[in-house]
C-alpha positions, 0 to 999 in steps of 0.5 A, spaced: 675 166 484 682 166 486 687 162 482 694 161 484 698 159 478 705 155 480 709 154 473 715 155 470 715 162 467 721 166 465 728 163 467 731 158 462 726 157 456 722 151 454 715 149 453 712 150 460 714 157 460 711 159 453 705 156 455 705 160 462 707 166 458 701 165 453 696 164 459 699 171 463 698 175 457 691 173 455 689 174 463 692 181 463 689 183 456 682 180 457 682 175 463 681 179 469 674 179 469 674 171 469 678 171 475 684 173 480 690 170 477 697 170 482 703 167 479 708 163 482 714 162 477 718 156 477 723 157 472 730 154 473 736 159 474 740 155 469 739 150 463 740 143 466 742 137 460 738 131 461 745 127 460 748 131 466 750 126 472 743 125 477 747 128 483 748 134 480 741 135 477 738 133 484 743 139 487 741 144 482 734 142 483 734 143 491 737 150 490 732 152 485 726 149 488 728 152 495 727 159 493 720 157 489 717 153 495 719 160 500 715 164 494 709 159 494 708 159 502 708 167 502 703 167 497 699 161 499 699 164 506 698 172 504 691 171 501 685 166 501 685 162 494 680 158 491 684 153 486 692 152 485 694 150 478 700 146 478 704 145 472 709 139 472 714 135 468 714 129 473 721 126 474 724 128 481 720 134 481 714 130 483 717 130 490 716 138 490 709 137 487 707 133 492 709 138 498 706 143 494 699 140 493 699 138 501 700 145 503 695 147 499 690 142 501 691 144 508 689 151 507 683 148 504 685 150 496 682 146 491 688 143 487 689 142 479 696 138 477 697 139 469 702 134 467 706 137 461 709 131 458 707 125 454 710 119 457 704 117 462 702 111 457 710 108 458 710 110 465 704 106 467 707 100 463 714 100 467 711 101 474 717 104 476 719 109 482 716 115 477 710 112 476 709 111 483 710 118 485 705 120 479 699 115 482 700 118 489 699 125 486 693 123 482 690 121 489 692 127 492 689 132 487 682 134 485 683 134 478 689 132 473 690 135 466 694 131 461 696 133 454 694 127 450 688 122 449 693 116 450 695 119 457 687 120 458 685 113 456 690 110 460 689 113 466 681 112 465 682 105 464 686 105 471 680 108 474 682 115 475 675 119 474 679 126 476 682 127 469 681 131 463 685 132 456 686 140 455 690 142 449 695 148 449 693 154 445 697 157 439 700 164 441 696 170 439 703 173 438 705 168 432 699 170 429 700 177 429 707 176 427 705 172 421 699 177 419 704 183 419 710 180 415 711 177 408 717 172 408 718 168 402 719 161 402 726 158 401 726 151 397 730 146 400 730 149 407 729 144 413 728 147 420 728 144 427 726 148 433 727 146 440 733 144 445 738 141 441 739 135 445 739 127 443 732 126 445 729 131 440 732 126 435 737 131 432 742 126 430 737 122 426 735 128 423 742 129 421 742 122 418 736 123 414 738 129 411 745 127 409 742 123 404 738 128 401 741 133 396 740 140 395 737 141 402 739 146 408 738 144 415 738 149 420 737 148 428 734 153 432 734 153 439 738 152 446 745 148 444 751 147 449 758 148 447 759 140 448 753 138 444 755 143 438 762 140 438 759 133 438 754 135 432 760 138 428 764 132 429 758 127 427 756 131 421 763 132 419 762 140 419 757 139 414 756 145 410 748 144 409 748 144 416 747 150 421 747 150 428 743 157 429 742 157 437 737 161 440 733 167 437 728 172 439 721 170 438 719 174 432 725 171 428 724 164 430 717 165 427 720 168 421 724 162 420 718 158 420 715 162 415 721 162 411 722 154 411 720 149 406 719 144 411 719 144 419 721 137 422 720 135 430 723 128 430 723 127 438 723 121 442 718 124 447 713 130 447 707 132 451 703 138 447 709 141 443 708 149 442 712 149 437 708 144 432 702 150 433 707 155 432 709 152 426 702 151 423 700 158 425 706 160 420 704 155 415 709 150 415 709 143 412 710 139 418 714 132 419 713 130 426 714 123 430 708 119 433 709 121 440 705 125 445 699 129 443 702 130 436 698 125 432 691 128 435 694 135 433 696 133 426 691 127 425 688 126 418 681 128 417 676 126 411 682 123 407 686 130 408 693 130 411 695 136 416 702 133 417 707 127 416 707 122 422 713 118 423 716 113 428 721 116 433 728 114 431 726 112 424 731 115 420 729 111 413 722 114 415 724 121 416 728 121 410 722 119 406 717 123 409 722 129 408 723 127 401 716 126 399 714 133 401 720 136 397 718 132 391 710 134 392 710 142 391 702 142 390 701 137 396 705 141 400 702 148 399 695 145 400 697 142 407 700 149 409 693 152 408 689 146 411 694 147 417 693 154 418 685 153 418 686 148 423 690 151 428 685 157 428 679 153 429 682 148 434 687 152 438 686 159 439 687 162 446 680 164 447 678 157 447 683 154 451 682 160 456 675 158 457 676 151 458 681 153 464 676 157 467 671 152 466 675 147 470 677 152 476 670 154 477 667 146 477 672 145 483 669 151 487 662 150 486 
């Protein structure tokens, strides 16, 4: 079975690129007996802020995607592939997705679209231009993969039968780093990992932490000079807040291992890798009720695996952080539980098997 994997990979770091990296590393290590996997990388050449003017974002997208489409065509025509697996972050890139799907279908290649975002329930209600493009994609592809149960239920209720839900895998590299290093937890150390942008809830996090004494908040991840200046002004250059910027992957994991609490207060998510990485690192986690986060951290048998709050709820965020800080025994118990859960449910081996089964089902 020959599979063409068309996905963000390399370039500007992000959740899709990390997912693709995990898949390719596993394939190179042990997956070559299952299939032949050819990569078409779609990594963007530069970070584009979501708040940038639409015309600028469109111009940069056209410049990047013209190169990607050329590479895709060369690989599509150079060999006979059975399946094309295409990852998508939606928005204007859906136009590119439709073009690639039609090109693959003309060559008799089965098609999979992997929606890497958690906004499908909201878009289905809005019925805007983006939703219309998504429905066009759904009618074209042989299989659509979503990241969370809410999205799956919405699409099935609308009559789509070619959809399934698949989790992200936890990176084996995280588990190796955790196993090979001993890092002491730092009391009061609150960690945020991700792009430092408004829609990740960073300003609500600053507001929540400003009322909690004795904490130190670190933000690790890509941050523009403009955002750094805005945050410094907003926080009045608070001494308890530290904007770290990007770090090597191993150091990010060690920061997770050192943190008292990891927080992801996003407005929207798909299936965030950072949550799985934090679980593998034994973090106590506070996160918002978006995308697949509730199903990853869902309570079971009366035991909590994380604290779930509503997006943009500063009061709820503050109470969740303070509650964990004031409950050291529950915090330690939660850390043990989430490490066990991530190993049982989100291993790379389990997700790889599900991918192989999906591709094989289309070629039978």
